[in-house]
C-alpha positions as CSV (number, residue, x, y, z in Angstrom):
1,X,131.6,114.1,83.5
2,X,132.0,114.7,87.3
3,X,134.3,117.6,86.5
4,X,131.8,119.1,84.1
5,X,129.1,118.7,86.7
6,X,131.2,120.5,89.3
7,X,132.0,123.3,86.8
8,X,128.4,123.8,86.0
9,X,127.4,124.1,89.6
10,X,130.4,126.4,90.3
11,X,129.4,128.7,87.5
12,X,125.8,128.6,88.8
13,X,127.0,129.7,92.3
14,X,129.1,132.5,90.8
15,X,126.1,133.7,88.8
16,X,123.8,133.6,91.9
17,X,126.4,135.5,94.0
18,X,126.0,138.4,91.6
19,X,122.3,138.6,92.7
20,X,122.5,138.4,96.6
21,X,118.8,138.9,97.0
22,X,118.0,135.9,94.8
23,X,120.6,133.8,96.6
24,X,119.1,134.8,99.9
25,X,115.6,133.8,98.8
26,X,116.9,130.4,97.6
27,X,118.7,129.8,100.9
28,X,115.9,130.9,103.1
29,X,113.3,128.8,101.2
30,X,115.5,125.7,101.2
31,X,116.0,126.0,104.9
32,X,112.3,126.5,105.5
33,X,111.4,123.5,103.4
34,X,113.9,121.4,105.4
35,X,112.6,122.7,108.7
36,X,108.9,122.5,108.1
37,X,108.5,119.5,105.8
38,X,111.6,117.3,105.9
39,X,112.5,117.6,109.6
40,X,109.1,116.6,111.0
41,X,109.0,113.5,108.8
42,X,112.6,112.6,109.9
43,X,111.5,113.0,113.5
44,X,108.7,110.5,112.9
45,X,111.1,108.0,111.4
46,X,113.8,108.5,114.1
47,X,111.4,108.1,117.0
48,X,109.7,105.1,115.5
49,X,113.1,103.3,115.1
50,X,114.4,104.4,118.5
51,X,114.2,102.9,122.0
52,X,116.1,104.5,124.9
53,X,118.1,106.6,122.5
54,X,119.3,103.6,120.4
55,X,118.2,102.1,117.1
56,X,115.6,99.4,117.5
57,X,112.7,97.8,115.7
58,X,111.0,97.0,119.0
59,X,108.3,99.6,118.4
60,X,107.3,97.8,115.2
61,X,107.4,94.3,116.8
62,X,105.2,95.7,119.6
63,X,102.8,97.1,117.0
64,X,102.6,93.7,115.2
65,X,102.0,91.7,118.4
66,X,99.8,94.2,120.2
67,X,96.5,92.7,121.4
68,X,96.4,89.8,119.0
69,X,97.3,91.8,116.0
70,X,94.8,94.7,116.6
71,X,97.0,97.2,114.8
72,X,97.7,94.8,111.9
73,X,93.9,94.6,111.6
74,X,93.8,98.4,111.5
75,X,96.4,98.4,108.7
76,X,94.5,95.8,106.7
77,X,91.2,97.8,107.3
78,X,92.9,101.0,106.1
79,X,94.3,99.3,102.9
80,X,91.1,97.6,101.8
81,X,89.0,100.6,102.7
82,X,91.4,102.7,100.6
83,X,91.2,100.3,97.7
84,X,87.4,100.1,97.9
85,X,87.0,103.9,98.1
86,X,89.4,104.4,95.2
87,X,87.7,101.9,92.9
88,X,84.1,102.8,93.6
89,X,84.8,106.5,93.8
90,X,86.6,106.5,90.5
91,X,83.8,104.5,88.9
92,X,81.1,107.0,90.1
93,X,83.3,109.9,89.0
94,X,83.8,108.3,85.5
95,X,80.0,108.0,85.1
96,X,79.6,111.6,86.0
97,X,82.5,112.8,83.8
98,X,81.5,110.7,80.8
99,X,77.8,111.7,81.1
100,X,78.7,115.4,81.1
101,X,81.4,115.3,78.3
102,X,80.1,112.6,76.0
103,X,76.4,111.9,76.6
104,X,75.3,115.5,76.4
105,X,72.7,115.0,79.1
106,X,70.5,117.8,80.4
107,X,71.4,119.9,83.4
108,X,75.2,119.7,83.0
109,X,75.9,122.9,85.0
110,X,73.7,121.5,87.8
111,X,75.4,118.1,87.9
112,X,78.9,119.8,87.8
113,X,78.0,122.0,90.7
114,X,76.6,119.0,92.7
115,X,79.7,116.9,92.0
116,X,82.1,119.7,93.3
117,X,80.2,120.8,96.4
118,X,81.9,118.2,98.7
119,X,85.3,119.8,97.9
120,X,84.4,123.0,99.8
121,X,82.9,121.3,102.8
122,X,84.6,119.8,105.9
123,X,86.1,116.4,105.0
124,X,84.0,114.6,107.7
125,X,80.7,116.1,106.8
126,X,79.8,112.8,105.1
127,X,80.3,111.0,108.4
128,X,78.1,113.5,110.2
129,X,75.4,113.0,107.6
130,X,75.6,109.2,107.8
131,X,74.9,109.4,111.6
132,X,72.0,111.9,111.0
133,X,70.5,109.8,108.2
134,X,71.2,106.2,109.1
135,X,72.0,106.2,112.8
136,X,69.9,105.1,115.7
137,X,67.7,108.3,115.4
138,X,68.4,108.7,111.7
139,X,65.9,110.3,109.4
140,X,66.0,107.3,106.9
141,X,66.6,104.5,109.3
142,X,64.3,105.6,112.1
143,X,61.7,108.0,110.6
144,X,61.2,106.4,107.2
145,X,62.1,102.7,107.7
146,X,61.0,102.5,111.4
147,X,64.2,100.7,112.5
148,X,64.9,100.8,116.3
149,X,68.6,99.9,116.5
150,X,70.1,101.0,113.3
151,X,73.9,101.1,113.3
152,X,75.6,103.6,111.0
153,X,79.0,102.8,112.3
154,X,81.6,100.4,110.9
155,X,82.9,99.7,107.3
156,X,79.6,100.4,105.4
157,X,79.0,103.8,106.9
158,X,82.7,104.7,106.6
159,X,82.9,103.6,102.9
160,X,79.8,105.7,102.1
161,X,81.2,108.8,103.8
162,X,84.7,108.4,102.1
163,X,83.2,107.9,98.6
164,X,81.0,111.0,99.1
165,X,84.0,113.0,100.3
166,X,86.6,112.0,97.7
167,X,84.9,111.1,94.4
168,X,84.8,114.8,93.4
169,X,88.6,114.7,93.3
170,X,88.5,111.9,90.7
171,X,85.6,113.6,88.8
172,X,87.7,116.8,88.2
173,X,90.6,114.7,87.0
174,X,88.6,112.4,84.7
175,X,86.5,115.3,83.3
176,X,89.7,117.0,82.2
177,X,91.0,113.7,80.7
178,X,87.8,113.1,78.7
179,X,87.6,116.7,77.5
180,X,91.2,116.4,76.2
181,X,90.3,113.4,74.0
182,X,89.4,114.6,70.6
183,X,85.8,113.4,69.7
184,X,86.9,113.1,66.0
185,X,88.7,109.8,67.0
186,X,85.3,108.4,68.0
187,X,83.7,109.9,64.9
188,X,86.3,108.1,62.7
189,X,85.7,104.8,64.4
190,X,81.9,105.2,64.0
191,X,82.4,106.1,60.3
192,X,84.4,102.8,59.9
193,X,81.3,100.9,61.2
194,X,82.1,100.4,64.8
195,X,79.2,100.1,67.3
196,X,78.8,102.6,70.1
197,X,79.9,100.1,72.8
198,X,82.9,98.9,70.7
199,X,84.0,102.5,70.2
200,X,83.7,103.1,74.0
201,X,85.6,99.9,74.8
202,X,88.4,100.2,72.2
203,X,88.8,104.0,71.8
204,X,87.4,106.1,74.7
205,X,88.2,103.8,77.6
206,X,91.8,102.9,76.6
207,X,92.5,106.7,76.2
208,X,91.0,107.3,79.6
209,X,93.1,104.6,81.4
210,X,96.0,107.0,82.5
211,X,93.5,109.3,84.1
212,X,91.6,106.4,85.7
213,X,94.8,104.9,87.1
214,X,95.8,108.3,88.4
215,X,92.4,108.8,90.0
216,X,92.5,105.4,91.7
217,X,95.9,106.1,93.2
218,X,95.0,109.6,94.3
219,X,91.8,108.4,96.0
220,X,93.7,105.5,97.6
221,X,96.1,108.1,99.2
222,X,93.3,110.4,100.2
223,X,91.4,107.5,101.9
224,X,94.6,106.3,103.8
225,X,95.1,109.9,104.9
226,X,91.5,110.5,106.0
227,X,91.1,111.1,109.7
228,X,87.8,112.8,110.3
229,X,85.4,110.2,108.8
230,X,87.1,107.2,110.5
231,X,87.3,109.0,113.9
232,X,83.5,109.4,113.8
233,X,82.4,106.2,112.1
234,X,85.1,103.5,112.4
235,X,84.6,102.5,116.0
236,X,86.7,100.1,118.1
237,X,85.4,97.1,116.1
238,X,86.7,98.4,112.8
239,X,90.1,100.1,113.7
240,X,91.7,102.4,111.1
241,X,95.4,103.1,111.3
242,X,95.3,106.9,111.2
243,X,92.9,107.0,114.1
244,X,94.9,104.5,116.1
245,X,98.1,106.6,115.6
246,X,96.2,109.6,116.9
247,X,94.8,107.7,120.0
248,X,98.3,106.4,120.8
249,X,99.7,110.0,120.9
250,X,96.8,111.9,122.5
251,X,95.1,109.1,124.6
252,X,98.1,107.1,125.9
253,X,101.0,109.5,125.4
254,X,103.0,106.7,123.7
255,X,104.9,108.7,121.1
256,X,107.1,105.8,120.1
257,X,104.2,103.5,119.2
258,X,102.3,106.4,117.6
259,X,105.3,107.2,115.5
260,X,105.7,103.6,114.4
261,X,102.0,103.5,113.4
262,X,102.5,106.8,111.5
263,X,105.6,105.4,109.7
264,X,103.6,102.3,108.7
265,X,100.9,104.6,107.3
266,X,103.4,106.7,105.5
267,X,104.9,103.8,103.5
268,X,101.8,102.9,101.3
269,X,100.8,106.6,101.0
270,X,104.2,107.7,99.6
271,X,104.5,104.5,97.5
272,X,101.0,105.1,95.9
273,X,101.9,108.8,95.3
274,X,105.2,108.0,93.6
275,X,103.5,105.3,91.5
276,X,100.9,107.9,90.5
277,X,103.5,110.4,89.5
278,X,105.4,107.8,87.5
279,X,102.3,106.5,85.8
280,X,101.2,110.0,84.8
281,X,104.6,110.8,83.4
282,X,105.0,107.6,81.4
283,X,101.4,106.8,80.4
284,X,100.1,109.8,78.5
285,X,98.4,109.8,75.1
286,X,98.5,112.9,72.8
287,X,95.1,113.4,71.2
288,X,95.2,117.2,70.7
289,X,96.4,117.6,67.1
290,X,95.4,121.2,66.4
291,X,92.7,120.0,63.9
292,X,89.0,120.8,64.4
293,X,87.5,118.8,67.3
294,X,83.8,119.5,66.7
295,X,82.0,116.1,66.8
296,X,79.4,115.4,64.1
297,X,78.1,112.2,65.6
298,X,77.1,111.0,69.0
299,X,78.5,107.9,70.5
300,X,75.8,107.5,73.1
301,X,72.3,106.3,72.1
302,X,69.1,107.9,73.4
303,X,68.5,104.9,75.7
304,X,72.0,105.0,77.1
305,X,71.7,108.7,77.5
306,X,68.6,108.4,79.7
307,X,70.2,105.6,81.7
308,X,73.2,107.8,82.4
309,X,70.9,110.7,83.2
310,X,69.1,108.5,85.7
311,X,72.3,107.4,87.4
312,X,73.5,111.0,87.6
313,X,70.2,112.0,89.2
314,X,70.5,109.2,91.7
315,X,74.0,110.2,92.8
316,X,73.0,113.9,92.9
317,X,70.0,113.0,95.0
318,X,72.2,111.3,97.6
319,X,74.5,114.3,97.7
320,X,71.6,116.7,98.1
321,X,70.1,114.5,100.8
322,X,73.4,114.6,102.7
323,X,73.6,118.4,102.6
324,X,69.9,118.9,103.2
325,X,70.3,116.8,106.4
326,X,73.1,119.1,107.5
327,X,70.9,122.2,106.9
328,X,67.9,120.7,108.5
329,X,69.9,119.4,111.5
330,X,71.3,122.9,112.1
331,X,67.8,124.3,112.5
332,X,66.1,121.3,114.2
333,X,65.4,121.6,117.9
334,X,66.5,118.0,118.5
335,X,67.5,115.8,115.6
336,X,65.6,112.5,115.6
337,X,63.3,113.6,118.4
338,X,61.8,117.0,117.5
339,X,61.5,118.5,114.0
340,X,60.6,122.0,115.4
341,X,62.7,124.7,113.8
342,X,64.8,126.8,116.1
343,X,67.9,129.0,116.1
344,X,69.1,127.5,119.4
345,X,72.0,125.6,117.7
346,X,73.4,128.8,116.2
347,X,73.0,130.6,119.5
348,X,75.0,127.8,121.2
349,X,77.7,128.1,118.5
350,X,78.1,131.9,118.9
351,X,77.9,131.6,122.7
352,X,80.3,128.7,123.2
353,X,82.3,128.4,120.0
354,X,82.5,131.9,118.5
355,X,86.1,132.1,119.6
356,X,87.0,129.1,117.4
357,X,85.2,130.8,114.5
358,X,87.4,133.9,114.9
359,X,90.6,131.8,115.5
360,X,89.9,129.7,112.4
361,X,89.4,132.8,110.2
362,X,92.5,134.5,111.6
363,X,94.7,131.4,111.0
364,X,93.4,130.7,107.5
365,X,93.5,134.4,106.6
366,X,97.1,134.8,107.6
367,X,98.4,131.5,106.2
368,X,96.6,131.6,102.9
369,X,98.4,134.6,101.2
370,X,101.8,133.4,102.5
371,X,101.2,129.9,101.0
372,X,100.1,131.5,97.7
373,X,103.1,133.8,97.4
374,X,105.6,131.1,98.4
375,X,104.1,128.7,95.9
376,X,104.5,131.3,93.1
377,X,108.1,132.1,94.2
378,X,109.1,128.4,94.3
379,X,107.5,127.7,91.0
380,X,109.4,130.6,89.5
381,X,112.7,129.4,90.9
382,X,112.2,125.8,89.8
383,X,111.1,126.7,86.2
384,X,113.2,129.8,85.5
385,X,116.4,129.5,87.5
386,X,119.3,127.0,87.4
387,X,120.9,126.4,90.8
388,X,122.2,123.7,93.0
389,X,119.4,122.1,95.0
390,X,116.7,123.0,92.5
391,X,115.4,119.4,92.2
392,X,115.4,119.1,96.0
393,X,113.4,122.3,96.3
394,X,110.8,121.0,93.8
395,X,110.6,117.5,95.5
396,X,110.4,118.7,99.1
397,X,107.8,121.4,98.2
398,X,105.5,118.7,96.6
399,X,106.1,116.1,99.3
400,X,103.1,117.3,101.4
401,X,100.8,115.9,98.8
402,X,101.9,112.4,99.6
403,X,102.0,112.6,103.4
404,X,98.9,111.8,105.5
405,X,97.8,114.6,107.8
406,X,98.1,112.4,110.8
407,X,101.8,111.8,110.1
408,X,102.4,115.5,109.6
409,X,100.6,116.3,112.9
410,X,102.7,113.8,114.8
411,X,105.9,115.0,113.1
412,X,105.1,118.6,114.1
413,X,104.5,117.6,117.7
414,X,107.8,115.7,117.8
415,X,109.8,118.4,116.0
416,X,108.5,121.6,117.7
417,X,107.9,120.5,121.3
418,X,111.3,121.5,122.6
419,X,114.0,124.0,122.1
420,X,115.4,125.5,119.9
421,X,112.1,125.2,117.9
422,X,109.5,125.3,120.7
423,X,106.2,126.2,119.0
424,X,103.7,123.9,120.6
425,X,100.4,125.7,121.4
426,X,101.2,128.8,119.5
427,X,99.7,130.5,116.4
428,X,103.0,130.0,114.6
429,X,102.8,126.2,114.6
430,X,99.3,126.2,113.1
431,X,100.3,128.7,110.5
432,X,103.4,126.9,109.4
433,X,101.5,123.7,109.2
434,X,98.9,125.2,106.9
435,X,101.4,127.1,104.8
436,X,103.6,124.1,104.0
437,X,100.8,121.6,104.0
438,X,99.0,123.3,101.2
439,X,102.0,124.8,99.4
440,X,102.1,122.2,96.6
441,X,98.9,123.4,94.8
442,X,100.5,126.9,94.4
443,X,103.8,125.3,93.2
444,X,102.0,123.0,90.7
445,X,99.8,125.8,89.4
446,X,102.7,128.2,89.0
447,X,104.8,125.6,87.2
448,X,102.0,124.9,84.8
449,X,101.5,128.6,84.0
450,X,105.2,129.4,83.7
451,X,105.6,126.5,81.3
452,X,103.2,128.3,78.9
453,X,105.0,131.7,79.2
454,X,107.8,132.5,76.8
455,X,111.0,133.2,78.8
456,X,111.9,135.9,76.3
457,X,109.4,138.2,77.9
458,X,111.4,138.2,81.2
459,X,114.7,138.2,79.3
460,X,113.6,141.4,77.5
461,X,112.9,143.1,80.9
462,X,116.4,142.0,82.2
463,X,118.0,143.3,79.0
464,X,116.3,146.7,79.6
465,X,118.0,146.9,83.0
466,X,115.5,145.3,85.4
467,X,116.8,143.1,88.2
468,X,115.5,139.6,88.9
469,X,113.3,140.9,91.8
470,X,111.8,143.7,89.7
471,X,111.3,141.3,86.7
472,X,109.5,138.8,88.9
473,X,107.3,141.5,90.6
474,X,106.3,143.5,87.5
475,X,106.5,140.9,84.7
476,X,106.2,137.3,85.9
477,X,103.9,137.6,88.9
478,X,101.1,139.5,87.0
479,X,101.2,136.7,84.4
480,X,100.8,134.1,87.2
481,X,97.7,135.8,88.7
482,X,95.2,133.1,87.7
483,X,97.4,130.3,89.3
484,X,98.0,132.5,92.3
485,X,94.3,133.0,93.1
486,X,93.6,129.3,92.5
487,X,96.2,128.6,95.1
488,X,94.6,131.1,97.4
489,X,91.2,129.5,97.1
490,X,92.6,126.0,97.7
491,X,94.7,127.0,100.6
492,X,91.9,128.9,102.3
493,X,89.4,126.1,101.8
494,X,91.8,123.5,103.1
495,X,92.9,125.7,106.0
496,X,89.3,126.2,107.1
497,X,88.4,122.5,106.8
498,X,91.7,121.0,108.1
499,X,91.4,118.4,110.8
500,X,93.9,115.5,110.5
501,X,97.1,117.4,111.3
502,X,95.5,120.4,113.0
503,X,93.9,118.3,115.7
504,X,97.4,117.6,117.2
505,X,98.3,121.3,117.2
506,X,95.3,123.1,118.6
507,X,95.5,124.5,122.2
508,X,93.4,126.4,124.7
509,X,94.7,129.6,123.1
510,X,94.1,128.7,119.5
511,X,91.0,126.7,118.5
512,X,89.7,125.5,115.2
513,X,86.1,125.1,114.0
514,X,86.7,121.6,112.7
515,X,88.0,120.4,116.0
516,X,84.9,121.9,117.7
517,X,82.7,120.1,115.2
518,X,84.4,116.8,116.1
519,X,84.0,117.4,119.8
520,X,80.3,118.2,119.3
521,X,79.7,115.0,117.4
522,X,81.6,113.0,120.0
523,X,79.4,114.5,122.8
524,X,76.2,113.8,120.9
525,X,75.3,117.4,120.0
526,X,74.5,116.7,116.4
527,X,72.5,119.9,115.9
528,X,75.4,122.1,117.1
529,X,77.8,120.2,114.9
530,X,75.5,120.8,111.9
531,X,75.3,124.5,112.8
532,X,79.1,124.7,113.0
533,X,79.4,123.0,109.6
534,X,76.9,125.3,108.0
535,X,78.7,128.4,109.3
536,X,82.0,127.0,108.1
537,X,80.7,126.4,104.6
538,X,79.1,129.8,104.5
539,X,82.4,131.5,105.4
540,X,84.2,129.5,102.7
541,X,81.6,130.5,100.0
542,X,81.8,134.2,100.9
543,X,85.6,134.1,100.9
544,X,85.7,132.3,97.5
545,X,83.3,134.8,96.0
546,X,85.4,137.7,97.4
547,X,88.6,136.2,95.9
548,X,87.0,135.6,92.5
549,X,85.5,139.1,92.5
550,X,88.9,140.6,93.3
551,X,90.5,138.5,90.5
552,X,87.9,139.6,88.0
553,X,88.4,143.3,88.9
554,X,92.2,142.9,88.8
555,X,92.0,141.2,85.4
556,X,89.7,143.9,84.1
557,X,92.0,146.6,85.4
558,X,95.1,145.0,83.8
559,X,93.2,144.5,80.5
560,X,92.1,148.2,80.5
561,X,95.7,149.3,81.0
562,X,97.0,147.0,78.3
563,X,94.4,148.3,75.7
564,X,95.3,152.0,76.3
């Protein structure tokens, strides 16, 4: 068996050697994944287990005993906050998804839009809105309720902000799961005399469980990795592990303890991610049979439909209130003190922070197409080519999904702060971070598309004399255009709104809008932070519209050529 394995790999290497360009691409990509994904994580692990150049667990014992278990409290807070966010966020997302796919409520396009808006906004905009609405000078707490010393900080405010930020992720997953369940199964159960609630409990809900479990695990990982919301809302009385790791590095310069905290944060995140991948691969139900799926009955009564509609309206109203407060705060003269409308906040942004606006657009604009192309190339290699290290390439390229941004940021500081890879403070370190941080979406999308494309199309091109590079460029890549542009949109949005890893990597030469927003919040300039956020969302919306327009024109051009 071992001999056969060696022979297969040897024949694979011989075959690759006949195409030196393909071999070079594989080698360069593998080295890049090792350098910019694996190496920073190894540095975090090495430094956390090292004292005076020797292996030691002293950093971890120091963390456990520090200030009467303060960091252990931070770990516990992170875990239960992650669990609460995952359960409540998934529950709200399921209500939304079920209402839009099964209850046939009115205003489906409106609710779908409202549920996805938080995805394109900065991840800490919920925290900013919590302060503006429920803080000491908050619109709800002070203006409406007349409270003098309202406190928006702590676990309640943080939980609200994280649910608002992350429930759209679960909604997108659960809507896809519910849409894939054939309604004829529910019709058959109803024809057999089952009540609506019994059908939901014994048919719809069990078939949704894989998606629900996956959503819970994904939201748990997202909450653990969240940095912006806890930095604004957690406070010293409710420590969160990601923030404490950041403070150890930037505030105290203690890289050993900061790395130990990052390693502790890494363990539950990667464990939950691996469990989610295992669950999805093992717990799937096939309900797409090829038969007609038009439903003749409705499993939701009129009374239940109105109840679900009311719940969706309540949730949508909260989301609208949050974003209305951001818009209002951007134009208010002094939030909580003066409601006069003014453009002073925007003047301040363009006078003081315009450089960060340009820097953010440059960094996101340069890293986005590179991340998109690399994602398509890796997907092509993983799906279509057989070579030694293929599984490693797939695993390492997807690893960024599981690693919290705080851990990535600390890893990049440790890995690229000295020769031969000294990149600290440069444009390159921010670009590499964004490229390899958001690479997995392109890889995942490319793999999904290639799995649906018959390999014989590419084989025909090769039989006609085209090389691997020409076949990929003229045959495969055009067929991957939808996945490519989806990867572009995701990478651009995330690059514009990144904070957790990027906050470690910014410098006086290269600034980011998200870091500027955080500094404005910390200095009490709520109006300026809201103005920054509004400009950031506007840039993202314009870029998304441009990318979609280009894709539509490109698709129309390709269709015209094919029909001639």
